[in-house]
C-alpha positions in Angstrom: -8.6 2.7 -3.9 -7.8 -0.3 -6.5 -8.7 -3.6 -4.7 -5.3 -5.5 -4.8 -6.9 -7.6 -8.5 -4.9 -9.7 -10.1 -4.8 -11.6 -14.1 -3.3 -14.7 -14.6 -3.6 -16.8 -18.2 -2.1 -18.6 -19.8 -0.4 -16.5 -23.3 -3.3 -16.1 -26.0 -5.9 -16.5 -24.1 -7.5 -13.3 -23.9 -5.1 -11.3 -21.0 -4.7 -7.6 -22.4 -8.7 -8.0 -23.5 -9.4 -9.0 -19.8 -6.6 -6.7 -18.3 -7.1 -3.4 -20.4 -10.2 -3.5 -21.2 -13.1 -5.3 -18.9 -10.8 -4.5 -15.7 -9.6 -1.2 -16.7 -7.5 0.5 -13.9 -8.4 -2.8 -11.0 -5.7 -4.6 -12.3 -2.8 -4.9 -9.6 -0.4 -7.4 -11.4 -1.0 -9.9 -14.0 1.4 -13.0 -14.9 1.9 -15.7 -17.4 0.7 -19.3 -15.8 4.3 -21.2 -16.2 6.7 -18.0 -16.9 7.3 -18.3 -13.5 7.7 -20.6 -10.6 6.3 -17.3 -8.4 3.0 -17.1 -9.9 1.6 -19.3 -7.0 3.1 -17.1 -4.6 2.0 -13.9 -6.2 -1.2 -15.2 -6.6 -1.5 -15.9 -2.9 -1.3 -12.0 -2.5 -4.5 -11.2 -4.4 -8.1 -10.8 -4.4 -9.9 -11.7 -6.6 -8.1 -13.7 -9.2 -8.8 -13.4 -13.0 -8.7 -15.8 -15.5 -8.9 -14.9 -19.3 -10.5 -18.2 -21.0 -10.1 -19.1 -24.7 -11.7 -21.8 -26.7 -8.6 -24.4 -26.0 -8.1 -25.0 -29.8 -8.7 -21.4 -30.6 -5.4 -20.9 -28.0 -2.9 -23.5 -30.2 -4.1 -21.8 -33.0 -2.9 -18.4 -32.3 -0.1 -20.4 -30.4 0.3 -21.1 -33.7 0.4 -18.9 -35.6 2.6 -16.4 -33.5 4.1 -18.3 -31.7 4.9 -21.8 -33.4 5.6 -24.1 -30.7 2.9 -25.6 -29.5 4.5 -28.3 -27.6 4.1 -26.8 -24.2 0.6 -26.1 -24.3 -0.3 -29.1 -22.9 1.5 -28.6 -19.3 -0.2 -24.9 -19.5 -3.4 -26.9 -19.3 -2.2 -28.8 -16.5 -1.2 -25.7 -14.7 -4.6 -24.8 -14.9 -7.2 -26.7 -14.7 -5.4 -28.0 -11.3 -3.0 -25.7 -9.0 -4.8 -22.3 -10.5 -8.2 -23.7 -10.3 -7.3 -24.6 -6.7 -7.3 -20.4 -5.8 -10.9 -20.5 -7.3 -10.1 -17.5 -10.0 -13.0 -15.9 -11.8 -13.3 -17.4 -15.4 -13.4 -15.1 -18.2 -14.6 -16.5 -20.8 -13.6 -14.1 -23.7 -15.5 -16.0 -26.3 -18.0 -18.3 -25.0 -21.7 -17.6 -26.3 -22.4 -17.1 -21.8 -19.4 -14.4 -21.9 -22.1 -11.5 -20.9 -23.9 -14.3 -18.7 -20.6 -14.8 -16.6 -19.6 -11.4 -16.4 -23.3 -10.7 -14.6 -22.3 -13.0 -11.9 -18.8 -11.6 -11.1 -20.6 -8.4 -11.0 -23.0 -9.5 -9.0 -21.3 -11.5 -6.4 -18.2 -8.4 -6.2 -20.4 -5.3 -6.2 -18.9 -4.7 -9.4 -19.7 -3.3 -12.7 -17.7 -4.4 -15.3 -18.6 -3.8 -18.8 -18.0 -6.5 -21.5 -20.0 -4.0 -24.2 -16.0 -1.5 -23.8 -14.6 -5.0 -25.1 -13.6 -5.3 -29.1 -15.0 -7.0 -31.4 -13.3 -10.6 -30.5 -13.2 -13.2 -34.4 -11.8 -12.0 -36.7 -8.1 -13.6 -37.7 -5.8 -10.9 -37.7 -3.4 -13.0 -39.3 -4.9 -14.0 -42.9 -2.5 -16.0 -44.9 -0.9 -18.0 -42.3 -0.9 -21.5 -42.3 -3.6 -23.5 -40.3 -3.4 -25.7 -37.7 -3.9 -29.2 -37.7 -4.3 -30.7 -34.6 -3.7 -34.1 -35.5 -0.1 -33.0 -36.2 -0.3 -32.4 -32.3 -1.6 -35.3 -31.0 -0.2 -34.0 -26.8 -2.3 -31.2 -27.4 -5.6 -33.2 -28.4 -5.0 -35.1 -25.3 -4.4 -32.8 -23.2 -7.8 -31.3 -24.7 -9.8 -33.9 -23.9 -8.2 -35.6 -21.0 -9.0 -31.6 -19.2 -12.9 -31.8 -21.0 -15.0 -31.4 -18.4 -12.8 -28.5 -17.0 -13.4 -26.9 -21.1 -16.9 -27.6 -21.4 -18.3 -24.7 -18.3 -18.1 -23.3 -21.2 -17.7 -24.7 -24.5 -19.8 -27.2 -26.1 -17.8 -30.1 -26.2 -18.2 -31.2 -29.5 -16.1 -28.2 -30.5 -13.5 -29.8 -28.7 -11.4 -31.7 -30.9 
């Protein structure tokens, strides 16, 4: 029987990688933070909860390339570091240098055998020639990352979080 596992994420942080590769066959439901007022209600029905993490600056760049409007990102970072964090999820930093160690801890704690080697290579820009994001144009995003520096520093070098 598949565990009633939930993937709860901010769009463009690795939802598909975690759902379709790492947790293949184990995910009963997934939801994007902020897309529904019901995510807290949904989250209470599932355990464990997995939250894909991506470097917040890279998340902003991806939003900029694909969505073009990153004004809503600070509110999602707020939800992530408060309401979602209070649900005690398993964070899966897809682009952290400690990704494999993090997954090994999940395996030991849950008695699972998740294999990060099955993931596609991350890092190549799938949108060459797109306009690069200048975070100076979005001070509210910079301020949000700075506000949550301690949270993001669990996986990413603080010097890169600006």
